[in-house]
N, C-alpha and C positions, 0 to 999 in steps of 0.2 A: 586369421581366418581368411582365406581367399574368397573374393567375390565371384559369382557366376555373372558373366557379363553376356548379354544378348545384343548383337550388332544387327540392326535392321538397315538394309539396302535395297531398295526397289523390289519389294515382294519377297525376298530372301532373308533368311536370318543366320547368322554365324554366331557360334557358341565358343566361348573361351573362358578360362578362369585366369583372374588377375589378383595378385597379392599386393598390389599398389597402395601405398599409404597415402598417396596424393589424392585419392578420390574421397577420403574422409573429410567432411566439412562442405563438400560441394552440395548444391541444391538442385531440385528438379528445374529444368529449363536452362541450366548454365551449359556453356560451351566448354568442352575440353579437348585437349590436344592428344592424338593418338598415343604418343609416347608416355602420357600419363597412364593409359590402360595397360598397354604392352609395348616393349621395344621394337617389336615387328611391325607395329602400326604407325611408324614414323611419317609424318606428312599428312596424316588424315586429321580431320576435325569432326567432333561428334557433339550432339545435344542430348543432355540426360532426359528421357522421355517418362520413365517411370522406374519404381523399384519396389521390393518388397523385403521384409525382415525375416529373422530366422523363424519366426512362428507362421510365416506365410501372410501377414497383414500387410496391406499396401500402404505405400507413402502417399499422403495426400498433398496436392498443390496448394491448397488453402490453409493448411495447418503449418504454423511457425515452428522451427526447432526439430530436433531429433527424436522427441520423446513421444510416447503413446498418448493419444487423446481419444475421448469418446465424443464424436461429433453426431449431430442430428441431421440426417441425409433425407432429401426429398427425391433425389436421383442419383444414379452412379452405381457403385458396387452392389450388386445383388438386388438391386431396386428395379422392379418392373412396372410398366405403365399400365398395369390392369385396373388399378383403382386410383382415382384422382384424389389427391389430398392426403395420401399416406405418407407419414415420415417414420424413420427409423434410426435408433441410435446404434452406431457401429464404432468399433475401435479401429483407428488408422494411426500411423506413425507420421510424424512431421517430415516436411520436405526435405530436410537436411540429411544427407547421408552419414552414417555412423557405424561403429564398429558392430552394431546389431543387424545391419544391413546384409542380406545374403545374396540377393540378385539385383542387378542393375540392367535396365533397358536403355539402350542408346541407339541414336539414329545418325546415320552418316550425312554431314553437312558438305564436306570437302574431301574429295578423294585423295589418296597419296599416289606415289609413283608405281607401286605394286597393286595388282587387283586382288581383292578379297579371296577370289576363287584359287589364286596362286599361292597365297599365305595360308590357306586352309583347304589343302587338296582333298582331304578325306571327308569333307562335309558337302552337302547338297549335290552329291552325284546323281545322275539319273538312275533310275531304278532299272535293274536288268530284269528282262522277262524269263520266266522260268522255262526251261527247255522242255519240249513236247517229247514224251517217251517214244523211242522208235517202235514201228508196228512191223 
């Protein structure tokens, strides 16, 4: 199953799909080479910032392994600072990427020779203004 990969770079996000098996076993916070994500990203270096699984549950940086865990949270996903001292038990997946991972968020650490805008020309185009009707 291919991963949906979101590449963040200076306020813009580029979306690709990657079927690379080399991402399985990596952990949140690890640095990866661009060629591990896609062949067109040769020379780039990324950091894995986050991920979510096939059910939409996030990967937690504090949870070891690739399995689901029920953790007690005081802040974070879905927790609001309305009431002090509130804790909530939520399901999260461990920080290790697995075949159950569906989306991976990565951040550019080192740029390659080609710009991302040139590699993905159909994404992040400026929106065209609708033409006004002639009177």
